[in-house]
C-alpha positions, 0 to 999 in steps of 0.5 A: 371772242373779244374782237380787237384790232390792236392793243388798247391804250388804257389801262396801260400798266399793272397799277391801272389794270389792278384798279380796273380789277378793284372796280370789277370786284365791286361791280354788280353782276347783271342778268345779261350783259351783251359782249362789247369790245372787251367786256362781257357779264352775266348773273354771276360773273364779269369777263374782261379783256385787259389787253389784246394783241393784233389779230393774225389773219394777215401775218402769222409769221413766227416773229410776229406771233412771238412778239405779241405773245411776249408782250401779253406774257409780260403784262400778265407777269407784271399784273400777277406780281402786283396782285400777289403782292396785294392779295398773296399767292394765287391758286393755279386752276387747270382748265383742261378738265372743264373743257373736257366736260364742256366738250363731252357735255357731261355737265354744265360748266359755269361762266366765266370758266366755260369761256376761259377753258376754251381760250386758255389752259389755266388760270390764276385765281385770287379769292377775295372773301371780303367781297364773296368773289374771286378774280382770275387772270389767264392768257388765251387765244380763240384760234391762231388767227385771233388776238392773244388776250390777257383776260381777267375774270370775276365770279362768285366764290361759291360757284367756283368752289362748286365747279372745282368740287364737281371736277374733283369728284369726276376725277375720282369717279364720283358721279357729279 
């Protein structure tokens, strides 16, 4: 997805990343914004790679992958703690049901959840009612050779609620 060769130097810490999320919460959505190095957007979302490890095409040794995973996980924990201190406890959303729906083609999966479910098993979501948006964090990797990424997503609350309701209904056997 986001092709990065090395960890980006900016933003470097949880506070800088939190400032970026504040900007994404107010940034207008665009009809179609092509993917650049670390950001994609659509009519109702933004998806941003906050931090990416090296890729693993040349070296997938256990120690190299574990070191990269630990670095990304530490950045994730620090940012999640800062977000929780500011906005309260997040919801944890299991992304597996969305991936199943996407693979089975039983129902469309809205973006950015459609992308995130292909990269990660779960996301933490903070709702920001004053903006009408939600912001999520996830750690993901497209394939073992690709970088491990700390991902941030911003979307509209009604779209998230509709997607979550559709998955709950499917789990309960209600056609959706």
